[in-house]
DOROTOR-956732 format. One record per residue (C-alpha): residue in three letters; chain; x, y, z. Coordinates in pm, whole numbers, padded with zeros to 5 digits. Last residue first. Example, Ala and Ser with C-alpha at 12.3 -4.5 7.8 and 13.67 -1.06 7.14 Angstrom:
<resn=SER, chain=A, u=01367, v=-00106, w=00714> $
<resn=ALA, chain=A, u=01230, v=-00450, w=00780> $
END
This chain:
<resn=LYS, chain=A, u=-01177, v=-02054, w=00678> $
<resn=VAL, chain=A, u=-00879, v=-01887, w=00568> $
<resn=THR, chain=A, u=-01036, v=-01512, w=00615> $
<resn=ALA, chain=A, u=-01121, v=-01576, w=00969> $
<resn=ALA, chain=A, u=-00738, v=-01675, w=01062> $
<resn=ALA, chain=A, u=-00596, v=-01342, w=00920> $
<resn=GLN, chain=A, u=-00845, v=-01152, w=01102> $
<resn=GLN, chain=A, u=-00760, v=-01320, w=01403> $
<resn=GLN, chain=A, u=-00437, v=-01266, w=01362> $
<resn=ALA, chain=A, u=-00488, v=-00884, w=01295> $
<resn=LEU, chain=A, u=-00703, v=-00892, w=01643> $
<resn=GLY, chain=A, u=-00369, v=-01024, w=01816> $
<resn=GLN, chain=A, u=-00137, v=-00808, w=01642> $
<resn=TRP, chain=A, u=-00371, v=-00546, w=01731> $
<resn=LEU, chain=A, u=-00372, v=-00637, w=02112> $
<resn=LEU, chain=A, u=-00003, v=-00667, w=02126> $
<resn=MET, chain=A, u=00020, v=-00317, w=01983> $
<resn=GLN, chain=A, u=-00213, v=-00176, w=02232> $
<resn=ASP, chain=A, u=-00046, v=-00286, w=02513> $
<resn=ARG, chain=A, u=00297, v=-00166, w=02376> $
<resn=ALA, chain=A, u=00119, v=00188, w=02356> $
<resn=GLU, chain=A, u=-00004, v=00162, w=02719> $
<resn=VAL, chain=A, u=00345, v=00063, w=02830> $
<resn=ALA, chain=A, u=00524, v=00353, w=02631> $
<resn=ASP, chain=A, u=00271, v=00630, w=02738> $
<resn=GLN, chain=A, u=00550, v=00808, w=02939> $
<resn=ALA, chain=A, u=00754, v=00758, w=02639> $
<resn=ASN, chain=A, u=01120, v=00573, w=02715> $
<resn=PRO, chain=A, u=01097, v=00352, w=02382> $
<resn=MET, chain=A, u=01044, v=00633, w=02191> $
<resn=LEU, chain=A, u=01191, v=00564, w=01835> $
<resn=GLU, chain=A, u=01133, v=00179, w=01869> $
<resn=LEU, chain=A, u=00802, v=00233, w=02039> $
<resn=TYR, chain=A, u=00686, v=00469, w=01784> $
<resn=CYS, chain=A, u=00744, v=00196, w=01498> $
<resn=ARG, chain=A, u=00582, v=-00066, w=01693> $
<resn=MET, chain=A, u=00294, v=00139, w=01711> $
<resn=HIS, chain=A, u=00298, v=00174, w=01340> $
<resn=TRP, chain=A, u=00296, v=-00171, w=01265> $
<resn=ALA, chain=A, u=00049, v=-00257, w=01478> $
<resn=ALA, chain=A, u=-00192, v=-00008, w=01336> $
<resn=ASP, chain=A, u=-00131, v=-00150, w=00988> $
<resn=ASP, chain=A, u=-00189, v=-00508, w=01070> $
<resn=TYR, chain=A, u=-00496, v=-00384, w=01267> $
<resn=GLN, chain=A, u=-00660, v=-00242, w=00989> $
<resn=LYS, chain=A, u=-00989, v=-00192, w=01166> $
<resn=LEU, chain=A, u=-01038, v=00140, w=01036> $
<resn=GLU, chain=A, u=-01032, v=00274, w=01413> $
<resn=ALA, chain=A, u=-00729, v=00084, w=01471> $
<resn=TYR, chain=A, u=-00573, v=00248, w=01165> $
<resn=ILE, chain=A, u=-00621, v=00608, w=01290> $
<resn=MET, chain=A, u=-00497, v=00484, w=01614> $
<resn=ALA, chain=A, u=-00173, v=00380, w=01439> $
<resn=ALA, chain=A, u=-00146, v=00674, w=01208> $
<resn=ASN, chain=A, u=-00162, v=00880, w=01493> $
<resn=PHE, chain=A, u=00142, v=00696, w=01668> $
<resn=HIS, chain=A, u=00337, v=00677, w=01354> $
<resn=GLY, chain=A, u=00293, v=01039, w=01279> $
<resn=GLU, chain=A, u=00376, v=01142, w=01626> $
<resn=PRO, chain=A, u=00697, v=00939, w=01633> $
<resn=TRP, chain=A, u=00827, v=01088, w=01274> $
<resn=LEU, chain=A, u=01139, v=00883, w=01164> $
<resn=PRO, chain=A, u=01021, v=00777, w=00831> $
<resn=ASN, chain=A, u=01030, v=01145, w=00708> $
<resn=ILE, chain=A, u=00893, v=01220, w=00375> $
<resn=GLU, chain=A, u=00739, v=00864, w=00338> $
<resn=LEU, chain=A, u=00593, v=00925, w=00713> $
<resn=GLY, chain=A, u=00444, v=01236, w=00599> $
<resn=ALA, chain=A, u=00229, v=01068, w=00298> $
<resn=GLU, chain=A, u=00138, v=00779, w=00520> $
<resn=TYR, chain=A, u=-00003, v=01046, w=00767> $
<resn=ALA, chain=A, u=-00189, v=01190, w=00492> $
<resn=ALA, chain=A, u=-00302, v=00839, w=00353> $
<resn=ALA, chain=A, u=-00417, v=00774, w=00729> $
<resn=ALA, chain=A, u=-00637, v=01105, w=00723> $
<resn=GLU, chain=A, u=-00785, v=01027, w=00417> $
<resn=SER, chain=A, u=-00898, v=00696, w=00501> $
<resn=PHE, chain=A, u=-01025, v=00864, w=00844> $
<resn=GLN, chain=A, u=-01228, v=01106, w=00657> $
<resn=GLN, chain=A, u=-01448, v=01188, w=00991> $
<resn=GLN, chain=A, u=-01417, v=01573, w=00907> $
<resn=LYS, chain=A, u=-01187, v=01611, w=01167> $
<resn=PHE, chain=A, u=-00972, v=01353, w=01047> $
<resn=ALA, chain=A, u=-00947, v=01508, w=00715> $
<resn=ASN, chain=A, u=-00855, v=01844, w=00906> $
<resn=GLU, chain=A, u=-00593, v=01642, w=01101> $
<resn=ALA, chain=A, u=-00445, v=01443, w=00819> $
<resn=LEU, chain=A, u=-00400, v=01764, w=00611> $
<resn=LEU, chain=A, u=-00229, v=01965, w=00878> $
<resn=ARG, chain=A, u=-00017, v=01663, w=00925> $
<resn=GLN, chain=A, u=00091, v=01635, w=00574> $
<resn=GLN, chain=A, u=00173, v=02001, w=00547> $
<resn=ARG, chain=A, u=00390, v=01948, w=00866> $
<resn=VAL, chain=A, u=00566, v=01706, w=00717> $
<resn=ALA, chain=A, u=00633, v=01932, w=00390> $
<resn=ASP, chain=A, u=00721, v=02222, w=00632> $
<resn=SER, chain=A, u=00999, v=01991, w=00782> $
<resn=VAL, chain=A, u=00945, v=01847, w=01150> $
<resn=ALA, chain=A, u=01236, v=01994, w=01362> $
<resn=PRO, chain=A, u=01537, v=01753, w=01409> $
<resn=LYS, chain=A, u=01603, v=01600, w=01741> $
<resn=SER, chain=A, u=01856, v=01720, w=01996> $
<resn=PRO, chain=A, u=02158, v=01501, w=02137> $
<resn=LEU, chain=A, u=02081, v=01246, w=01876> $
<resn=ALA, chain=A, u=02107, v=00896, w=01974> $
<resn=ARG, chain=A, u=01733, v=00809, w=01931> $
<resn=TRP, chain=A, u=01786, v=00902, w=01537> $
<resn=ALA, chain=A, u=02060, v=00686, w=01482> $
<resn=ALA, chain=A, u=01858, v=00373, w=01659> $
<resn=ALA, chain=A, u=01566, v=00461, w=01441> $
<resn=LYS, chain=A, u=01774, v=00457, w=01152> $
<resn=PRO, chain=A, u=01921, v=00135, w=01248> $
<resn=GLN, chain=A, u=01597, v=-00022, w=01332> $
<resn=PHE, chain=A, u=01389, v=00084, w=01031> $
<resn=GLU, chain=A, u=01565, v=-00136, w=00726> $
<resn=ARG, chain=A, u=01544, v=-00423, w=00944> $
<resn=TRP, chain=A, u=01217, v=-00367, w=00986> $
<resn=ALA, chain=A, u=01133, v=-00324, w=00637> $
<resn=VAL, chain=A, u=01267, v=-00641, w=00549> $
<resn=ILE, chain=A, u=01089, v=-00838, w=00791> $
<resn=GLN, chain=A, u=00781, v=-00648, w=00744> $
<resn=VAL, chain=A, u=00779, v=-00768, w=00406> $
<resn=SER, chain=A, u=00833, v=-01145, w=00453> $
<resn=PRO, chain=A, u=00570, v=-01122, w=00725> $
<resn=LEU, chain=A, u=00320, v=-00968, w=00484> $
<resn=SER, chain=A, u=00117, v=-00652, w=00654> $
<resn=ARG, chain=A, u=00323, v=-00423, w=00444> $
<resn=ALA, chain=A, u=00174, v=-00519, w=00122> $
<resn=LEU, chain=A, u=-00071, v=-00220, w=00120> $
<resn=ARG, chain=A, u=00181, v=00017, w=00226> $
<resn=GLY, chain=A, u=00453, v=-00143, w=-00027> $
<resn=PHE, chain=A, u=00163, v=-00122, w=-00311> $
<resn=VAL, chain=A, u=00133, v=00253, w=-00258> $
<resn=GLN, chain=A, u=00459, v=00342, w=-00264> $
<resn=GLU, chain=A, u=00551, v=00141, w=-00557> $
<resn=ALA, chain=A, u=00224, v=00324, w=-00751> $
<resn=ALA, chain=A, u=00399, v=00661, w=-00659> $
<resn=ALA, chain=A, u=00715, v=00531, w=-00811> $
<resn=PHE, chain=A, u=00534, v=00414, w=-01099> $
<resn=ASP, chain=A, u=00377, v=00770, w=-01185> $
<resn=THR, chain=A, u=00177, v=00758, w=-01487> $
<resn=ILE, chain=A, u=00113, v=00389, w=-01551> $
<resn=ALA, chain=A, u=00193, v=00250, w=-01220> $
<resn=LEU, chain=A, u=-00128, v=00502, w=-01108> $
<resn=ASP, chain=A, u=-00352, v=00361, w=-01384> $
<resn=ILE, chain=A, u=-00260, v=00033, w=-01273> $
<resn=LEU, chain=A, u=-00341, v=00097, w=-00877> $
<resn=LYS, chain=A, u=-00664, v=00291, w=-00961> $
<resn=VAL, chain=A, u=-00761, v=-00060, w=-01177> $
<resn=CYS, chain=A, u=-00688, v=-00274, w=-00887> $
<resn=ASP, chain=A, u=-00890, v=-00090, w=-00646> $
<resn=PRO, chain=A, u=-01170, v=-00078, w=-00915> $
<resn=PHE, chain=A, u=-01199, v=-00451, w=-00980> $
<resn=ASN, chain=A, u=-01578, v=-00467, w=-01125> $
<resn=ASP, chain=A, u=-01426, v=-00186, w=-01356> $
<resn=PRO, chain=A, u=-01162, v=-00466, w=-01485> $
<resn=ALA, chain=A, u=-01438, v=-00610, w=-01708> $
<resn=TYR, chain=A, u=-01577, v=-00957, w=-01645> $
<resn=GLY, chain=A, u=-01377, v=-01211, w=-01862> $
<resn=GLY, chain=A, u=-01399, v=-01486, w=-01605> $
<resn=PRO, chain=A, u=-01066, v=-01388, w=-01386> $
<resn=PRO, chain=A, u=-00947, v=-01035, w=-01469> $
<resn=SER, chain=A, u=-00775, v=-00950, w=-01803> $
<resn=PHE, chain=A, u=-00626, v=-00623, w=-01884> $
<resn=TRP, chain=A, u=-00649, v=-00552, w=-02255> $
<resn=TYR, chain=A, u=-00328, v=-00468, w=-02436> $
<resn=ARG, chain=A, u=-00431, v=-00262, w=-02780> $
<resn=LYS, chain=A, u=-00229, v=-00233, w=-03100> $
<resn=GLY, chain=A, u=-00097, v=00042, w=-03264> $
<resn=GLY, chain=A, u=00216, v=00073, w=-03153> $
<resn=ALA, chain=A, u=00108, v=00092, w=-02762> $
<resn=ARG, chain=A, u=-00257, v=00120, w=-02641> $
<resn=ILE, chain=A, u=-00351, v=00023, w=-02288> $
<resn=ALA, chain=A, u=-00687, v=-00113, w=-02224> $
<resn=TRP, chain=A, u=-00989, v=-00104, w=-01980> $
<resn=GLY, chain=A, u=-01093, v=00193, w=-02175> $
<resn=GLU, chain=A, u=-00798, v=00352, w=-02338> $
<resn=ARG, chain=A, u=-00458, v=00433, w=-02124> $
<resn=THR, chain=A, u=-00185, v=00543, w=-02350> $
<resn=ILE, chain=A, u=00181, v=00418, w=-02345> $
<resn=SER, chain=A, u=00449, v=00653, w=-02465> $
<resn=SER, chain=A, u=00543, v=00755, w=-02133> $
<resn=ARG, chain=A, u=00610, v=00389, w=-02020> $
<resn=ARG, chain=A, u=00865, v=00327, w=-02297> $
<resn=GLU, chain=A, u=00765, v=00041, w=-02495> $
<resn=ASP, chain=A, u=00854, v=-00334, w=-02514> $
<resn=LEU, chain=A, u=00519, v=-00515, w=-02682> $
<resn=SER, chain=A, u=00480, v=-00840, w=-02876> $
<resn=THR, chain=A, u=00752, v=-01056, w=-02641> $
<resn=ARG, chain=A, u=00697, v=-01417, w=-02721> $
<resn=ALA, chain=A, u=00830, v=-01699, w=-02484> $
<resn=GLY, chain=A, u=00457, v=-01741, w=-02333> $
<resn=SER, chain=A, u=00287, v=-01443, w=-02403> $
<resn=GLN, chain=A, u=00516, v=-01150, w=-02301> $
<resn=PHE, chain=A, u=00372, v=-00763, w=-02272> $
<resn=VAL, chain=A, u=00652, v=-00503, w=-02180> $
<resn=ILE, chain=A, u=00597, v=-00150, w=-02019> $
<resn=ARG, chain=A, u=00917, v=00011, w=-01981> $
<resn=ASP, chain=A, u=01056, v=00322, w=-01744> $
<resn=GLU, chain=A, u=00979, v=00266, w=-01388> $
<resn=SER, chain=A, u=00809, v=-00087, w=-01464> $
<resn=ILE, chain=A, u=00507, v=-00229, w=-01581> $
<resn=PHE, chain=A, u=00505, v=-00568, w=-01695> $
<resn=LEU, chain=A, u=00177, v=-00693, w=-01870> $
<resn=ILE, chain=A, u=00129, v=-01054, w=-01873> $
<resn=GLY, chain=A, u=-00025, v=-01290, w=-02162> $
<resn=GLY, chain=A, u=-00329, v=-01423, w=-02321> $
<resn=HIS, chain=A, u=-00320, v=-01420, w=-02691> $
<resn=ALA, chain=A, u=-00606, v=-01347, w=-02880> $
<resn=VAL, chain=A, u=-00578, v=-01391, w=-03254> $
<resn=ALA, chain=A, u=-00599, v=-01162, w=-03569> $
<resn=GLY, chain=A, u=-00529, v=-00898, w=-03283> $
<resn=PHE, chain=A, u=-00650, v=-00905, w=-02906> $
<resn=ASN, chain=A, u=-00351, v=-00877, w=-02684> $
<resn=VAL, chain=A, u=-00460, v=-01004, w=-02342> $
<resn=ALA, chain=A, u=-00375, v=-00897, w=-01974> $
<resn=PRO, chain=A, u=-00270, v=-01033, w=-01668> $
<resn=ILE, chain=A, u=-00052, v=-00788, w=-01437> $
<resn=LYS, chain=A, u=00302, v=-00800, w=-01305> $
<resn=LEU, chain=A, u=00415, v=-00522, w=-01134> $
<resn=ALA, chain=A, u=00769, v=-00402, w=-01158> $
<resn=PRO, chain=A, u=01116, v=-00362, w=-00983> $
<resn=ARG, chain=A, u=01417, v=-00378, w=-01194> $
<resn=GLY, chain=A, u=01678, v=-00673, w=-01266> $
<resn=ASN, chain=A, u=01518, v=-00811, w=-01616> $
<resn=PHE, chain=A, u=01146, v=-00813, w=-01410> $
<resn=ASP, chain=A, u=01170, v=-00832, w=-01058> $
<resn=VAL, chain=A, u=00810, v=-00883, w=-00910> $
<resn=GLN, chain=A, u=00521, v=-00717, w=-00736> $
<resn=GLN, chain=A, u=00241, v=-00909, w=-00833> $
<resn=ILE, chain=A, u=-00137, v=-00776, w=-00934> $
<resn=SER, chain=A, u=-00421, v=-01050, w=-00834> $
<resn=TRP, chain=A, u=-00776, v=-01023, w=-00944> $
<resn=THR, chain=A, u=-01037, v=-01196, w=-00700> $
<resn=LEU, chain=A, u=-01372, v=-01332, w=-00763> $
<resn=SER, chain=A, u=-01637, v=-01348, w=-00484> $
<resn=GLY, chain=A, u=-01957, v=-01276, w=-00679> $
<resn=ILE, chain=A, u=-01974, v=-00928, w=-00890> $
<resn=THR, chain=A, u=-01769, v=-00687, w=-00685> $
<resn=GLY, chain=A, u=-01431, v=-00801, w=-00742> $
<resn=ARG, chain=A, u=-01210, v=-00838, w=-00448> $
<resn=CYS, chain=A, u=-00858, v=-00725, w=-00525> $
<resn=ASP, chain=A, u=-00572, v=-00972, w=-00468> $
<resn=LEU, chain=A, u=-00239, v=-00756, w=-00392> $
<resn=ALA, chain=A, u=00071, v=-00965, w=-00431> $
<resn=PRO, chain=A, u=00426, v=-01015, w=-00285> $
<resn=HIS, chain=A, u=00606, v=-01272, w=-00467> $
<resn=GLY, chain=A, u=00715, v=-01654, w=-00389> $
<resn=ASP, chain=A, u=00470, v=-01794, w=-00676> $
<resn=ARG, chain=A, u=00197, v=-01575, w=-00482> $
<resn=MET, chain=A, u=00226, v=-01406, w=-00139> $
<resn=VAL, chain=A, u=-00087, v=-01254, w=00002> $
<resn=ALA, chain=A, u=-00201, v=-00901, w=00050> $
<resn=LYS, chain=A, u=-00574, v=-00818, w=00046> $
<resn=GLN, chain=A, u=-00725, v=-00522, w=-00153> $
<resn=ALA, chain=A, u=-01075, v=-00410, w=-00102> $
<resn=ALA, chain=A, u=-01016, v=-00130, w=00140> $
<resn=ALA, chain=A, u=-01108, v=-00124, w=00513> $
<resn=PRO, chain=A, u=-01447, v=-00088, w=00615> $
<resn=ILE, chain=A, u=-01484, v=00253, w=00821> $
<resn=ALA, chain=A, u=-01518, v=00291, w=01169> $
<resn=THR, chain=A, u=-01692, v=00577, w=01336> $
<resn=ALA, chain=A, u=-01514, v=00796, w=01557> $
<resn=PHE, chain=A, u=-01598, v=00901, w=01919> $
<resn=CYS, chain=A, u=-01294, v=00704, w=02059> $
<resn=ILE, chain=A, u=-01071, v=00865, w=01789> $
<resn=MET, chain=A, u=-01102, v=01188, w=01964> $
<resn=VAL, chain=A, u=-00934, v=01100, w=02273> $
<resn=ALA, chain=A, u=-00599, v=00917, w=02086> $
<resn=ILE, chain=A, u=-00597, v=01207, w=01863> $
<resn=ILE, chain=A, u=-00592, v=01486, w=02133> $
<resn=ALA, chain=A, u=-00294, v=01263, w=02272> $
<resn=LYS, chain=A, u=-00119, v=01207, w=01971> $
<resn=HIS, chain=A, u=-00095, v=01605, w=01908> $
<resn=MET, chain=A, u=-00285, v=01755, w=01610> $
END
């Protein structure tokens, strides 16, 4: 679906509430706060460096003869549990099994530990991310990165990486054709959009942009869909990428106005959450 078509169709769409995760900074690290289904409790998952490697940091409890509260670190190849200075688990990620609200390794269970002792099932978004990290850490990193993209520190790094790639793409005398893998994601996005499954459409565009970050149409359409979902940070990010790739596009002025509007709405959303 061309970006002009999706821009028209989006006017007739019905918005869907944003996901329950909220990107924050905790202890100097990007984190996701997941809202619980009971009260206003939150449960945080941090993205950290652990032993020189990227990892997700999750609160947990080891129930043995004595319960030990601690932290689970899930990385590309290991899962480690630390309680204070004590390490009681250090296993290959592939050897870990998921059991209910816990993981099992070495004959022991390590339970995910949200605040107040509530079951992790009250925090479904966090649990989904943990499950993905256990089975496919690289995919979990991509999901975390997309959700944390609204953080200024994350955006700064991402933008510094994107700009030279966009400049090299603009300088090409002829632009490469979209690959079949990206085309497939575009078709999936269009199909989801026609069924008003906007979150799924956004996810498909994101998947296509993971394959080819220099895909102007993907950025434009993702921006429009995120705006309809009222995820204005994501909408502004993708429109900024579109403009970096296509600064002289016929719709550049309108696109820039949309980006500025969404940046303002994102600031209003952020201010509202602080009150």
